[in-house]
C-alpha positions, 0 to 999 in steps of 0.5 A, a space after each residue: 479207286 482213289 489211287 487209280 484216279 490219281 494215276 489217271 490224272 497224272 497220265 492225262 496231265 503228262 499227255 496234255 503237256 506233251 501235246 502242248 510242247 509238241 505243238 509249240 514249234 509248229 505254231 511258232 513257225 507260222 507266226 510272222 514277225 510284222 514289227 508292230 505293223 498293222 496288217 489288217 484289211 479294213 473293209 470299213 473305215 478305209 482311207 485308201 485301198 491298195 492291190 498288192 500284185 506281188 509275192 511280198 508282204 509290204 509296208 506302206 509309208 506316207 512321204 517319209 521313211 519314219 516309224 510315225 509315217 507308217 500307214 499299214 501293211 498289205 499281204 502278198 497277192 492281196 486286195 482284189 477289191 482293194 486292201 483297206 488302209 485304216 483311216 486315222 487322224 494322224 495321216 488322213 485328216 486333210 485333203 492332198 496328194 502324197 508319195 506312198 513309199 513302199 518297203 517289203 516287210 523284209 526291208 523294214 525288219 532289217 532296217 527298222 533302226 535306220 529306215 532313212 537309209 532306204 530313201 533312195 532304194 525303196 521297193 517302190 513309190 506310188 502317187 496317192 491323192 486323198 480327199 478328206 471329204 470324198 469317197 476315195 474309190 481309186 484302187 492303187 496297184 503295186 506291180 508284180 514286175 517289181 522285186 527283182 534283181 535288176 535296178 532302174 535308177 530314176 532321176 527327176 530333178 524337174 518340177 513335175 511329179 512323174 509316174 512310170 507305167 509299164 507296157 502302155 499309157 494305161 499300164 500298171 505303175 512301176 514307180 513314182 518319182 516326186 518333183 525334185 527327187 534327185 534319184 530313186 532306184 526300183 528293183 525290177 524283174 527280168 524282162 523287156 519293158 516299155 516305160 511310159 512317163 506320166 505326169 500328175 498333180 493336184 489342181 486345187 483351183 479345179 479340184 481334180 488330179 491332172 494327168 498329162 502324157 508327153 508326146 513325141 514328134 509323131 504324136 504318140 505318147 513318149 516311151 523309153 525301152 529297157 531290157 533287164 536280164 543277165 548280161 545287160 547293164 545293171 543298174 540302168 538309168 532313166 533321167 526324166 529331163 532327157 524325155 522332156 527335152 525331146 517331147 513336142 506335145 502333150 495330152 490329158 487323154 481325157 475330156 472333162 464334164 463339168 457339172 454345174 448343179 442348180 437343181 433343188 437337191 444333190 445329184 450324181 453322175 451315172 454311166 448307165 447304172 454305174 456311179 461315176 467318181 472323179 479324181 477328187 474322190 467325189 461322186 455327188 454334187 450338192 445343190 448350187 455347186 459351182 462345178 464338179 469336173 469328171 474325167 471321160 477317158 479316151 481309150 484308143 489303140 497302139 498305146 495312144 488315145 483317141 481324139 474323140 469319143 461318142 457317148 450315150 446313156 450318161 445320166 444325172 440325178 439322185 439315185 432314184 429319178 436320174 435323167 439323161 444328159 441332153 445336148 442344148 438346142 437338139 435334145 440328143 442323148 448321144 454326143 461326141 466329146 473331144 480330148 483336152 477339152 472341158 464341157 459344161 453340163 447345167 442341171 436344173 429343175 426338181 426331181 420331185 416336180 418332174 422338171 429335172 434336166 441336165 443340158 450339155 453345151 457342146 458349143 461352149 467347150 473350153 481348151 484345157 490349160 497345160 501352162 503348168 506342164 512346161 517341159 524344161 
């Protein structure tokens, strides 16, 4: 009996060893070398959120290609609601704008010892604004048109940050060239592209991210057309100075609601039941705030913005007890806003006493100052 048990134990041990050894090749094949990059999707404690529409694993950097600048990784086709990048004090301690440089995981692994060699040829760049005191609900998309064999060489020696959007003024972002960047190259899929330059900057005085669209003589947003494919020039160049030298106008494509809160408590802006965030990542306004600005987009047709928009069902207040925005003198709850203007809404009273009100002064609209956005 003892001999049988001993023999059986040997057989079982040998079988287990064979199974373990047999499983190793398959397991190793499924293990991806991420080069110590954190590819965790942080659903909580996220600083920013990214949607990766490409088929590539991506590695994200802040402002420069160094190991210390790595923000994290994003899996292919990931982040439908936003792939969360961890909020750590080393990268996300202060409010400000930065250039998020994106490499594929293959690029990163092949050049780990000399990341700086990819400074002018990253996968793409994305303009990011982070508010250390805000909720940062903006979703940063990485276009599926990237990652091809064709090159778009961007030159931006101007004083303006430029974002290149594909297919329309509100289309997906192909890439971003910070002010003063002499050259950066994007790798593009084959196809026809209408590329719209969009200029962005953080305005610390207004606490908003300003977006400006240059216009041509016909009043339409400026666009450059490219065709990438077999038999076409490769690379192709896009010098931002050429576009700026021939533009004749500009537009923000939005109106602004400036909320001055003189009520007895913090309030938020709502579009129906939907909470509205501004470009600074804020949705609330504390009591006695001097003014928090919110964008009202002017969606239009034919890749242009409408000059005005009719609004209704905009409300202000705490989560429970919000009141409609009403027009000064008339009390109307529907109103028309015009692009490139800022309108003030004054909030007063107390929700607990039933006296809370939000009054819009249409007659005191202020033109947006485009002085910084000189195109020369």
